[in-house]
N, C-alpha and C positions, 0 to 999 in steps of 0.2 A: 558539374558542380564550380560553384563560383572560387576563385582562390582567397585565401586567406590574407584581408591588406594587411599591409607591412604594419602599421601601428596597432595590430591586436596580435596577445597570444593567441595559443591555441585554444587555451577554453573561453577567451572572449569570443574565439571566432565559432567555439561550438556553440555557447550562449546565443548568438546574432540567427541561429536558423530557426527559420520558422516552425514554432511549435503546430501548427494545422498547414494543411494546405488544400486548394481547390482539387485537385487531382491528386491520389492517393496512390504509392505503386501498388500492384497487383502481386497476390502470392505468387504467381506466376512469374515477375518479374523479381520479384526478392528471393526467389530460389536462382535464377539466373544471376543473380548480383551475390550468393552466397556461393555459388561457382566462380563466380569470376575472381572472387577473393581468395577462392584457395581454403574454405574451412572447410575441417574435418574435425568432428566432434567425436566422443563418446554415448554412452549412454542419457538421453533427455529427460529432467523432469521437468513438464509444463504444470503451471499454477496458474489457476484461473477461479474465478469468483468476486463478489462484490466486497468484499470484507473479509481478512485475517489475513491475506495471501502474504504480505510481507513477512507477515510473525512466523507462517506455516516455514519459510523460504528459512528465515532466521534459526529454529528451530532443526529444521531438518539436514540443513548444513553443516551444524555444528555438533548433531550426532553421528554424522558422514564423518568431519573430521577427526572426531575422538574415536573412530573405526580406522584409524589410519587410513582415511580415503582422500583425495585431493577431489575438491570440489569449486567450481567454478558457480558463480551465483550474478544472475542479472535481474536488478528491480528499482521499480519505482515509487514515487517518484524520491529522489535525495531531500535531505532536511538540510544541509548545508553547505556539500561541495559535491559536484557530480560525479567525482571518484567514488563517493560511498554508492552510486547503481551497479559498479562493476567490481566482483568482489574473488578473491581468490585465496580461498580458506578461510572466509572471511573478513580477511585483508583488503582495503581497497587500492585498486590498481595508480601505481605512482605515478605522479606527474608524467615524468620522462617517457613513459612507456604510454600516458593518454597521448602526450604527443607528437609520437614517431608513431604509434598506430592510426591519428589521425589523420596524419598527413598522407599516409600510405591508402586509405580507407579514399581520404580525396583524390587522390591520384588516379586510383585503379575505376572508382566509379563516374570519374570526369568522364563527361558526355551522354550518361544514361538517359534513358527517355523521361522516364520520373523522378526527379533527385530527393533524396530521401528527407523526409522531416526531420525537427529533432530526435524525438523518439528512436528514428527509424534509425537515423546516424550512430547513435549511441550504441545500439542495438549491435550495427555491422563491427563497430570498433572493439564492442564485448564479445561475439565472436571469433574477431581474429584473434583478441588476447589469448583465450579459452585455447584456440586449436596452437597457439604455439607453445602452451606446458602442457604434462605429462598430466592429465587429468582422468579422473575415473568416471564423474559425474559432471554432469551440468544441469542446474535448477532455472529455471527460466519463469520469470513472473510477467503475464500477459500486462499490454498497456490500458487497453480497454478491449472489454469482448471477450473474443476469443478467436471466433470462428474465420474473423477476417483481419486478425490482429497479427503483425510482423513477425510475431513470435511463432507462428504457426506452422512454420514451413520443414518440419523436420519428422521423419517417422519414426515406429516402435520407439516410442516414448509411454511413459509412467504419465498418467495425470492425476492432477489434482483439482479438484474441484469444492471452494470454500463455499459458504452460507452465499447464498442469492437474493436480492431484495433489489428496491429500486433507486436507482440510479443511472447516471447518464442516457436517461431517457430518451432524448432530444436525438441520440444515436440507437441505444438498443432496442427500445420499444416500450410499448406504455403498462404492460403487465407484467408479473413476475415471470408466467410463461414462455413469453419472449424474449425475456431477458436471459432466461435459463437456455435457450436455444442457441443464442449466442456465444455463451459460455460453454455448454457441450459440445461446442464447434471443436474442440483441441481433440475429442475423441477418436483414437486413429484405430485401424483396423484390428482384428486379436489385441489388443492393448491391456493392458489393466488399470482400471480408475477408482480412486480411491474419494469420497466425495460426503459433504456432509448430507445428511439424508431428513434435514430437521424440517423442511418445508415442503410440504403435498405436494402442491403443482410442479414446482420446479422439479423434484422426484420424478414425477411422470414423464418428463422432456427427456432428465438422462437418462431414464431407465429403457426409452423409446430409442433413442440415439443410438446406445450403448449395444441394445441389441440387432440394431443394423449393420452394429461395426462389429457385431461376436466379440465387444468386448468382458471383459471380469471386472464385474462391482463388489469392492467393498467399502461398506457403510461404515458413516462415524459412531452409529448407534452398538457396532460392535464390539466397542471396547469402553471400557466405563471409566469416563472422562472426568465424572462429576465428582470421583472420590479422590480426584488429584488433590493433593491439598499443598502443593507450591505455590500457589497462589488464590486469590479471590476474584479475578477475574473472570470470569466464563467463556468468555469470546478466546483468553490465551488458552485455556482448557483445552477447549474444541482444535485449537491451532496445535496445540503440542500433540495431541489423539493422532489428529491428521498427520504429523510428520512420523509419528513413531509406527502408524500403518505403513507409511511407505517406504520408512528405513528397512520395515521385517520384510519387503518383496525385494528389496532392493539388496540386501545384503544376505539374505536367504536366511534371517536367522528367527528361529521360535520366540525368542526375548531378544528385548532390546535395554541398555543401560540407561536408565533415563536420569540419572547424576548429572547429565550435561545441561539437561532442561532447565533445573535449578537455576544454575549459573547465565543464561542466555537473557542476555541483555538488549532489548529491542526498541529504541529511543521514542519516545512520543506515545508511548502505549499504557496507557495507566500510570505513568512513572512519575517516582513521587523524586522531586529534585533538589527539593529542602523539607524540609521538617513543615507538614501543612499545606506545601504548592505541589499539585497536581497536576501534570501535563498528558492531555490524551489528545489523538487525532483524530475523531470523531466525525465527518466530514458527509455523510447522510441521513437518510430515515432512519434505519436501521441502526447504525451505529451507534445514534444519539440515543436510541430507547435505549440500547446495552451500558451506554453512556449513564443515562439516568438512573438507571437502576444501581451502577457499580458505587455513583455518587450518595447513593439513599444508603446503601449497604456501610461506606467507610464513613459518613458523617455522623450516623446511629452508634456504630461500633465506636465514636469516638466524642461521642456529645458534642460535638460542633457545628456552629451555624456556616451557613454555607454562601460563596461570593465565587462569581465566576468573570472572567476574563475571556470576551468569545469574538473573533472575528471567523466572517463564512465566505466566502468565494462570491463574484456576482454569477458565476453559471452554476450554483447548487441552488436545494429549494428551502431558502434561509427561512421563509414564514413558516413552512413546514417543522423547521428544527426548532424555530425557538417556540412557536406552539407546543412541541412535546415537551421541551422545558420548564417553559411557565405555567404550563397544566401539572405536571408533576414535581416541582420545584421550589421547595419556600425558599428565594434567594436573597441576599440582606441587599446588596448588590452588583450591577454588571459594571466590568469595565468594556467597550465597545472600542475593537480599534481596527484600522486600516490597517495594509500589509505594502509591503515593498513589493507591488508585483502587479503588472498590467491584468489579472485575473480580479484583484482587490474591489471589495463591493462598498459603494459609495455609503459613508458611515451614517449619514443621515437619513437614507433608506430603513439601514438595520435601527436607526434608533426612533424612529417612526412606526417599525413593525412592531419594536418589540414593544412599545410604547401600548401600542392598540392592542397585543394580544394579554399585557399584565393585565388590562382593565378587562378584556374581554374573560380570562382565567381568572379575575378576581383576585389578584397579587399587588404588595404592594412592596416595589424596590426601588430604589435609589437607583441611576443610571448616570456615568459618567462617559465619553466620547473623547478618542483620542487619534492623532495622523502617524502615530507610531506604537508599534510594540514595546520600544524599548522603557516610554515614557509612561505607558498603560504600566506595564508591568511592576514598572519602580515605584507609582503611587499605589498599586495596589499589596506590593509587599510593606510600604510605608505605615498604610494604613491596619493592614492586615492586625488582627488584637490573638491574645493566646488562644483565647474560645472560640475562632474562627479556621476555617480551612478553605485555602482558594483553587480552585478549579481552572483549568485554563484550556481551553476545546473550539469547538469549529473547523478547522483547516491544519492538515500537514504545514503548509506555508507558516503558518502560526508557531508552530511546533521549530520550525527551524530558523525561524526570527529568536525565538527564546532562547534557545539549545546555543544560538551563537554570542552569549554570554557567556564571557569568561571566567564565570563562579561556576559555570553546572558544566 
């Protein structure tokens, strides 16, 4: 690995590591690196799926810590600071710890055959951090997929597979079954698997892999999550239910105190940051479908007109997402914003796509375009009337840029 330049601090160095690489480390190489870093961990909970992974991790972490257990949680992406990805009892790693462990990892992995990518490097930092703490459980969220993900190197795990839908098709496949096969790759021999059984095609794949690995299956449908009254958001209910089922297995308890669920805050997921301003990180087709249903529920209940602030990164199915929104929602005004990211979409392309889809779906809406989120949000807030509700959606990067505002 390259040295940290003298004009960079450690966080800046981490941010300079490439997200992608022409050659990715094999899981065999990752296991060698784990050994090289002298990483030793307790029981692992491994979470894969298309949507809801972060919410499951947050709910489960809080349930376990409320039971006086020490829990390490590795999640992605972060919204504001990279520290958010590495949590001990739901508190982010301190800057000093991050810096020291980063230097240690870089020194230890200097000269390895395949240098780690950005995500892999943060994974190694997290594993070293957790290895040095009195830990009862470690919860790992996959980066993408599961079967070949860097997190998929530990045995005797409890696996959680959330809902599976179309996302990252370039890497995971073009059908639900192909994507489900990649997600089900986290299932280990003689392990327990808790999964969202809401999709027939995904179920077939998960059941087939579980049978091959002699794994015990526990389905989401085994719990009456629809009766949960702590939220109107269906995907939050599902995530909480998966976490409860996992906690029962881990704690060997027939009943779990779910009060902690009600106080769990996971930012950027149908979160009302101010009165009638709601942000949601939905960034793929199945998540946008859920988002639309939530918008209809809230706007109808409050009897308010809808406005949307949207940004979608360039490697997502922007046209499909906008088609779902324009065909389902009567939006008074759209605020399209660029992002402070190399993945930011061309705002003109988004504008043209939205215009075409509004015409196709016979909708009349105003559109405003912005080069930055701060200005888009400022104008949207200023223009919002009492009979209107503003939703911000399309990317977790957008959620981060909104939440960096000191007011929230």
